[in-house]
C-alpha positions as CSV (number, residue, x, y, z in Angstrom):
1,M,106.9,88.7,90.3
2,R,106.7,89.6,86.6
3,E,104.8,92.7,85.6
4,A,102.1,92.6,83.1
5,A,100.5,95.5,81.2
6,N,96.7,96.6,81.8
7,L,96.4,94.9,85.0
8,P,94.8,96.8,88.0
9,H,96.7,97.6,91.1
10,S,96.0,95.6,94.1
11,E,94.2,98.3,96.1
12,L,91.7,98.8,93.3
13,L,90.8,95.1,93.4
14,Q,90.4,95.3,97.2
15,E,88.1,98.3,96.7
16,L,86.0,97.4,93.8
17,L,85.8,93.6,94.4
18,D,85.8,93.4,98.2
19,M,89.0,91.3,98.1
20,T,91.4,91.1,101.0
21,P,95.1,92.1,100.3
22,A,96.1,88.4,100.0
23,Q,93.3,87.6,97.6
24,A,94.2,90.6,95.4
25,Q,97.8,89.7,95.4
26,L,96.9,86.1,94.3
27,A,94.7,87.4,91.5
28,L,97.3,89.6,90.2
29,A,100.0,86.8,90.3
30,L,97.7,84.4,88.5
31,A,97.2,87.1,85.9
32,R,100.9,87.5,85.4
33,G,101.2,83.9,84.7
34,I,102.6,82.7,88.2
35,S,101.5,79.2,89.1
36,L,99.4,78.7,92.3
37,Q,102.2,76.5,93.6
38,K,104.8,79.2,92.9
39,Y,102.7,81.8,94.4
40,A,102.3,79.8,97.6
41,A,105.9,79.3,97.9
42,E,106.8,83.0,97.4
43,A,104.0,84.1,99.8
44,G,105.0,81.6,102.4
45,I,101.6,79.9,102.5
46,S,100.5,76.4,102.0
47,I,99.0,75.2,98.7
48,S,95.7,74.6,100.6
49,T,95.5,78.2,101.7
50,A,96.4,79.4,98.2
51,R,93.6,77.2,96.8
52,K,91.2,78.7,99.4
53,Y,92.2,82.2,98.2
54,A,91.7,81.2,94.6
55,E,88.2,80.0,95.2
56,V,87.3,83.2,97.0
57,V,88.9,85.1,94.1
58,F,87.0,83.2,91.5
59,S,83.6,83.7,93.5
60,K,84.2,87.3,93.8
61,T,85.0,87.6,90.1
62,N,82.2,85.4,89.0
63,T,84.9,83.2,87.2
64,H,85.6,79.5,87.5
65,Q,89.0,78.9,86.1
66,Q,92.3,80.7,86.0
67,H,92.2,81.6,82.3
68,A,88.7,83.3,82.8
69,L,90.1,85.4,85.6
70,V,93.1,86.3,83.6
71,A,91.0,87.3,80.7
72,L,88.7,89.3,82.9
73,L,91.5,91.2,84.6
74,K,93.2,91.9,81.3
75,S,90.2,93.0,79.5
76,V,89.2,96.0,81.4
77,A,90.8,99.5,80.9
78,W,91.8,99.8,84.6
79,P,92.9,103.4,85.7
80,K,96.5,103.8,86.6
81,P,97.4,104.3,90.3
């Protein structure tokens, strides 16, 4: 998966936003510009499962669309691991 500057690490999202590892990985993949379909295929999950993860991620971040999630994750000065 592509790297992106100024993104948190998965463990930080899990801790601060009470995400599961799968939810955190999906959030970061979307922030890196990876489509939901591509993420599902790479993660070996169904698109339906990926959509459910996305719904929970949007709820936990108080966002409603992918672009808002990306903007949120890129706007914070996250500490480095």
